[in-house]
C-alpha positions in Angstrom: 91.6 92.3 86.6 93.7 95.5 85.5 93.1 97.4 82.5 96.3 95.7 80.8 94.3 92.6 81.2 91.2 94.0 79.6 93.0 95.3 76.7 94.9 92.2 75.8 92.0 89.8 76.3 90.5 88.3 73.2 86.9 89.4 74.0 88.2 93.0 74.2 89.4 92.9 70.5 86.4 91.1 69.2 84.1 93.8 70.8 86.3 96.6 69.6 86.3 95.1 66.1 82.8 94.6 66.1 82.0 98.0 67.4 84.2 99.4 64.8 82.9 97.6 61.7 79.3 98.4 62.7 80.1 102.1 63.6 82.1 102.7 60.4 79.5 100.9 57.8 76.6 103.0 59.4 78.7 105.9 59.1 79.4 105.5 55.7 75.8 104.8 54.9 74.4 107.6 56.1 77.4 110.0 54.9 76.6 108.6 51.4 72.8 109.2 51.7 73.6 112.7 52.9 75.7 113.8 49.9 73.3 112.3 47.5 70.1 113.6 49.0 71.5 117.1 49.6 72.6 117.4 45.9 69.2 116.0 44.7 67.4 118.6 46.8 69.6 121.5 45.9 69.0 120.5 42.2 65.3 120.4 42.7 65.1 123.6 44.5 67.2 125.5 42.0 65.2 124.4 39.3 61.7 125.0 41.0 62.8 128.5 41.9 64.9 129.3 38.7 68.1 129.8 40.7 71.6 129.3 39.7 72.5 125.4 40.4 75.9 125.8 41.4 74.8 128.6 43.8 72.2 126.6 45.5 74.2 123.6 45.9 77.0 125.6 47.6 74.5 127.1 49.9 72.8 123.9 50.9 76.4 122.3 51.6 77.4 125.3 53.7 74.5 125.2 55.8 74.7 121.3 56.2 78.2 121.1 57.1 77.8 124.6 59.2 75.3 122.6 61.4 77.2 119.6 61.3 80.5 121.2 62.4 78.6 122.8 65.3 78.4 119.5 66.9 82.1 119.9 68.0 81.8 123.1 69.4 78.2 122.1 71.1 79.3 118.8 72.3 82.5 119.8 73.7 80.9 122.3 75.8 78.2 119.8 77.0 81.3 117.6 78.0 82.9 120.3 80.0 79.6 121.3 81.9 78.8 117.4 82.8 82.2 115.6 83.2 83.7 116.4 86.6 87.0 114.8 88.0 86.9 113.7 91.4 89.4 113.4 94.0 90.2 109.8 93.2 91.1 110.6 89.4 87.9 109.1 87.9 85.4 111.2 86.0 81.8 111.4 87.1 78.8 112.3 84.8 79.7 109.9 81.9 76.2 108.2 82.4 74.3 111.2 82.1 76.6 112.4 79.2 75.8 109.1 77.3 72.0 109.7 77.8 72.2 113.2 76.6 74.0 112.0 73.5 71.5 109.1 73.1 68.6 111.6 73.2 70.2 113.8 70.6 70.9 110.6 68.2 67.2 109.6 68.9 65.9 113.1 67.8 67.9 113.1 64.6 66.6 109.4 63.7 63.1 110.9 64.0 63.6 113.8 62.0 65.4 111.7 59.3 61.8 110.0 59.0 60.4 113.2 57.9 63.0 113.6 54.7 60.6 112.9 51.5 61.6 111.7 48.1 63.2 114.5 45.5 63.6 113.9 42.2 66.2 115.6 40.1 65.3 116.9 36.3 66.0 113.7 34.9 64.0 111.5 37.3 64.7 108.1 38.8 64.9 105.1 37.0 62.7 102.2 38.4 64.2 99.0 39.3 63.4 96.2 36.7 62.2 93.3 38.7 62.9 90.8 35.9 66.6 91.6 36.3 68.4 88.6 38.5 70.0 89.7 41.7 73.7 88.8 40.3 73.1 90.8 37.2 71.8 93.7 39.6 74.8 93.4 41.8 77.3 93.7 39.0 75.6 96.6 37.4 75.8 98.2 40.8 79.4 97.5 41.4 80.5 98.6 37.8 78.3 102.0 38.7 80.3 102.4 41.9 83.7 102.1 40.5 83.1 103.8 37.3 84.3 107.1 38.7 87.7 105.8 39.0 87.9 105.5 35.3 87.3 109.1 35.1 90.2 111.5 34.8 88.6 114.3 36.9 88.0 111.8 39.9 91.7 110.5 39.7 92.7 114.1 40.0 90.4 114.8 42.9 91.3 111.9 44.8 94.6 113.5 46.4 92.5 116.5 47.5 89.9 114.1 49.2 92.8 111.9 50.8 94.2 115.2 52.3 90.9 116.3 53.7 91.0 112.7 55.7 94.5 113.4 56.8 93.8 116.9 58.1 90.9 115.5 60.1 92.9 112.8 61.5 95.8 114.9 62.4 93.8 117.2 64.3 92.2 114.3 66.1 95.1 112.6 67.0 98.5 114.3 66.7 97.5 118.1 67.1 95.4 117.3 70.3 98.0 114.9 71.9 101.4 116.6 70.8 100.6 120.2 70.7 97.4 121.0 72.5 97.7 118.9 75.6 101.3 119.5 76.7 100.3 123.4 76.5 96.8 123.5 77.9 96.5 120.2 79.6 93.6 117.8 79.2 91.0 120.4 80.0 92.5 122.5 77.5 91.6 120.0 74.7 87.8 120.3 75.0 88.3 124.2 74.8 90.6 123.8 71.9 88.4 121.7 70.0 85.6 123.8 70.9 87.0 126.7 69.0 88.1 124.3 66.3 84.3 123.3 65.9 83.2 127.1 66.2 85.5 128.3 63.2 84.8 125.2 61.3 80.9 126.0 61.6 81.1 129.5 60.6 83.5 128.9 57.6 81.4 126.4 56.4 78.3 128.7 56.2 80.4 131.2 54.6 82.4 129.2 51.9 78.9 127.7 51.1 77.4 131.1 50.5 80.5 132.2 48.5 80.8 129.0 46.2 78.9 129.2 42.8 80.9 127.2 40.4 84.3 125.6 39.8 86.2 129.0 39.6 84.8 130.1 42.9 85.6 126.9 44.5 89.1 126.6 43.3 90.0 130.0 44.9 88.1 129.0 48.4 89.8 125.5 48.5 93.1 127.1 47.8 92.7 130.0 50.6 91.9 127.3 53.0 94.6 124.9 52.1 97.1 127.7 52.3 95.9 128.6 55.7 96.6 125.1 57.0 99.9 124.9 55.2 100.9 127.9 57.4 99.8 125.9 60.4 101.7 122.9 59.6 105.0 124.8 58.6 105.1 127.0 62.0 104.6 123.9 64.0 107.5 122.2 61.9 109.5 125.0 62.9 108.5 125.5 66.4 105.7 123.7 68.5 106.3 124.7 72.1 106.1 128.0 73.5 106.2 129.9 76.8 104.5 132.7 78.6 101.2 134.0 76.9 102.2 132.5 73.6 101.8 129.0 75.1 97.9 129.6 75.5 97.5 131.7 72.3 99.2 129.7 69.6 97.3 126.4 70.0 94.1 128.1 70.0 95.1 130.2 67.0 96.1 127.1 65.1 93.0 125.2 66.2 90.9 128.3 64.7 92.8 128.0 61.3 92.7 124.2 61.0 88.7 124.6 61.6 88.6 127.1 58.8 90.5 124.9 56.5 88.3 121.9 57.5 85.2 123.9 56.8 86.4 124.9 53.3 87.2 121.2 52.2 84.1 119.8 53.5 81.8 122.3 51.7 83.8 122.5 48.5 84.7 118.8 48.2 80.9 118.1 48.3 80.0 121.0 46.0 82.6 120.1 43.4 81.6 116.5 43.1 77.9 117.6 42.7 78.8 119.8 39.9 81.1 117.5 38.0 79.4 114.0 38.4 75.9 115.0 37.8 75.1 111.7 35.8 76.7 109.4 38.7 76.4 111.4 42.3 76.0 108.5 44.5 79.2 106.7 43.1 81.0 110.1 43.3 80.1 110.4 47.0 81.0 106.9 47.7 84.6 107.6 46.5 84.7 110.5 48.4 84.0 108.4 51.6 86.1 105.8 51.0 89.4 107.6 50.3 88.6 110.2 52.9 88.0 107.4 55.6 91.0 105.5 54.1 93.4 108.4 54.9 91.9 108.9 58.4 92.4 105.1 59.4 96.1 105.7 58.0 96.8 108.4 60.2 95.7 106.6 63.1 97.5 103.5 62.3 100.8 105.5 61.7 100.4 107.9 65.0 101.9 105.6 67.4 105.1 104.9 65.4 106.0 108.4 63.9 106.9 111.8 65.5 105.1 115.0 65.3 107.8 116.3 62.9 107.4 113.4 60.5 103.6 114.0 60.6 104.0 117.5 59.8 106.1 116.5 56.7 103.8 114.0 55.5 100.9 116.8 56.1 102.9 119.5 53.9 103.7 117.0 51.1 100.0 116.0 51.1 98.6 119.6 50.7 101.2 120.3 47.8 100.3 117.1 46.1 96.7 117.7 46.5 96.7 121.2 45.5 98.9 120.5 42.4 96.3 117.8 41.1 93.5 119.9 41.9 94.6 123.1 40.2 95.6 121.0 37.3 92.0 119.6 37.2 90.4 123.1 37.6 92.7 124.9 34.9 93.1 122.6 32.1 91.0 119.2 32.6 87.7 120.7 33.4 88.1 123.3 30.9 88.3 120.8 28.2 85.4 118.9 29.8 83.2 122.0 29.6 84.2 123.3 25.9 83.5 119.5 24.8 80.0 119.4 26.3 78.8 122.3 24.3 
């Protein structure tokens, strides 16, 4: 059976759907736990060491997202070293590559078992066994959607959605329509390795620099403006000749990586600082809107041009920055004054 028969078979769609659902549910679960645990651990460490909470939260997020982003750099280098194209056009070494990634995942799962419970200053509430399952489910549902009734979350959602848009743009449109025509298939791994390296370095640096809402505002503004410059330059001209054919895709990849590192670290730190009473629900909203934006780009990708996507990205970053700046300059200042 040819590839077309495999793609159009019902079994193929059932397998893809099941793998997609299982993979995304698992990812969302671990992503939610990561944000909640990291925030709780940072608050506990700040209290135990008498350190500034905002600085510790920023540092913890920077270190985590720095190591997380390094997988794009290391993973692409491993793929370049293991995968080989033979004369028939097929790729060898995939089984060994899967084994390497499986061992890495197993090691991470084992290390996860060594995490221990960290309580914040308010402690954790015990579950009342007398409460019925229905009442507990209703209470948890209200807890999850409660941030949607907070004006601060509504103003952050455009920035969260943009963070998902820019990630999907890199994975889908940028590699397909910018890097591949200029550098070829082999150049995609190299450009993504550069993207991951700058993402990791910027995550570490941005995490160290963030200490509160004001510093987060300036860092996010800088990262978003860098990405806006990339979108604008690609909108004007996305194909080059000579040496620029190799330089500009790699330069764009590095700038996009810097912006992604900024958004990952600062969004997590911002939610941890603004939603101290409902951290789990805030991070749940982060992943819901972020993943929804990523899915939207992949669904739209086959039907719109690169120019249209770049226009959407520019409109998205403008809308995200407008609501974010309104939050940090007006709304959050009012919340801060009312808390005293």
